[in-house]
N, C-alpha and C positions, 0 to 999 in steps of 0.2 A: 428391782433389777440392779440395784447398786452393787451387789456382791458378784454378779455375773459379768465378767469382763472377757474380752477376746483372749487376753494373755492367760487368764486362769483356765478358761475352757480349752485353749490350745495345749496348755501344759497337761491338763487332765487326759486328753485324748492322744497326746504325743505328736502334735504337729506344730509347725510354726504359726504364730498368731495371725499373720497375714494370709495364710492359706484359707482360713475360714471365710474370708471375704471374696474368695474366688467362687464360692458357692452361694453365699448369702450377702445381701446388700447391707445388712445391719444386724446388730445383736437382737433386735426385736424380731427379725425374720428367723433367726436361729431359735428363739423361744417359741415362736409360732409353729415352726417345723417340729419342735419337740412335743408340743401339745397335739399336733396332728398325728404324730407317731403314737403317742399315748392313746388317743382316741381310736385309731385304727387297731392297735394291739388289743385294747379292751373289747372293742366291737367283735373281734374275731373269737372271743371266748363265750359269746352268748349262743346257747343251743337253739335249735328250732323251737318255735312256740307250741307245736303240738306235742302231745305225750303227757304222761303223768307228772304231777308237780314235783314229787321227790326225785324222779328220774331227770327232769330238767335241771333241778337244783344240783343234783349230783354231777351232771355233765358240766355245768357251769363251774362247780368247784374244782373238778379235775382239770378243766381247761385253764382256770386261773392259776392253779398251783403249777401247772406246766409253764405258764407265762412267767410266773415268779422265778422259776428255775432258769428260764431262757434269758430273761431281761431283768435281773435284780436291780440294776441301776435305775431303770425306769420306775419300778415300783418304789424305790427309795426316794426318788424325786417327789413322788406323789404323797407318800406317807409322811415325809418330812415337811411337806408344805412348800418346798422350794420351787416346784414347777408353778404353782399358783402365784407365789410371790414374784417370781421372775416375770410372769406374764402381766403384771400390773393389774389394774382393776378389771379390765376386759378379760384378760387371761384367767384371772381367778374365778370370774363368773363362768367362763367356758369350762374350766377344769371342774368346778362344782357341779355343772350340769352333766358332765361325763360321768362323774362319780355317782351322782344321784340316779342315773339310769340303772346302775348296778344295784343300788339300794332298793329301788322300786321293783326290779326283777326279783330279788330275794324276798322282799315283802310279799309280792303277789304269789310266788311259789309257796311260801310258808303259810300264808293265809288260806290258800286253796287246800293245802295238806291238812290244815286244822279243820276246815269245813268238812272235808271228807273223812275225818276221824283218824287220819294217818299220823298226826302229831297232836300231842295233848293241847287242849285249849286252856290249860291252867297257866301256861307261860305266855306272856304278851308277845305278839308277833315281832315287834321291834327289838325285844330282847334277844329273840332267836336270830334275827338279822345280824345284830352286833356280835353274836357268838360266831356266826359263820364268817363274818368279816374279820373277827379276831383270829380265827384259824388261818385265814389267808395272810393276814398281816404277820402273824407269828412265823409262818413258813417263809416269809420274805426276809426274815431277820429283824422284824420289828421296825423297819424303816432305816436300817443301817447298811443296806446294800448287799448283804451277804446272806444267801438262803441258809436256813437252819438245817443242820444235819440231824434228822430225827432218829436215825438208826433204823428207819423202816425200809431202807434199800431202794432199789430202782422202781418198785411198785408203790412208792409213797403216795402219789395222788389217788390211786385206787384204794389203798388202805385207809387213807384219811377219809375218803368218800364213804366207805363201808362203816367205819367207826362213827362218823358224824351221823349217818343215817340211823344207825343203831341207837345212838344217844337221843336223837330227835324222836324216834318212835317210842322210846322209854320215858321221855321227859314228862314229868307230872304224875308218873305212876309210882305207887308205894313200893 
């Protein structure tokens, strides 16, 4: 957390550095609040557990892409590793667990889709997981804080969902 100072944070958000401490007792509380916001934001993108695996995965993807569009700075903090770094050892563990929930969700959906024959069994599940995460990371600007303009228009999340599902259904086929 050496690089995160009240002065730097205040300059970034456009307030006086002392103003931060009207709301938080310490920089540690600021980081804890950021991790809380990150956890809440990601939790809101998980679809209900019932339904078909690829439908759940698609809903998750659309929700995450919308989140990337709404809060690119939050995703940048995570993809860059800054949020985990600012949180110290305990914060890094907590951020890791939050991220792991998404990885497990994707793995479970893709493994179920493979078992049902909806996705090729020729591609290892974890490779498919990292492909999906790569799509989300790419849409977020790769961790640079600015969402990528893909030229897909306002329907981008649904278009990405459709194309990814088509790709997954074709994967491993000649």
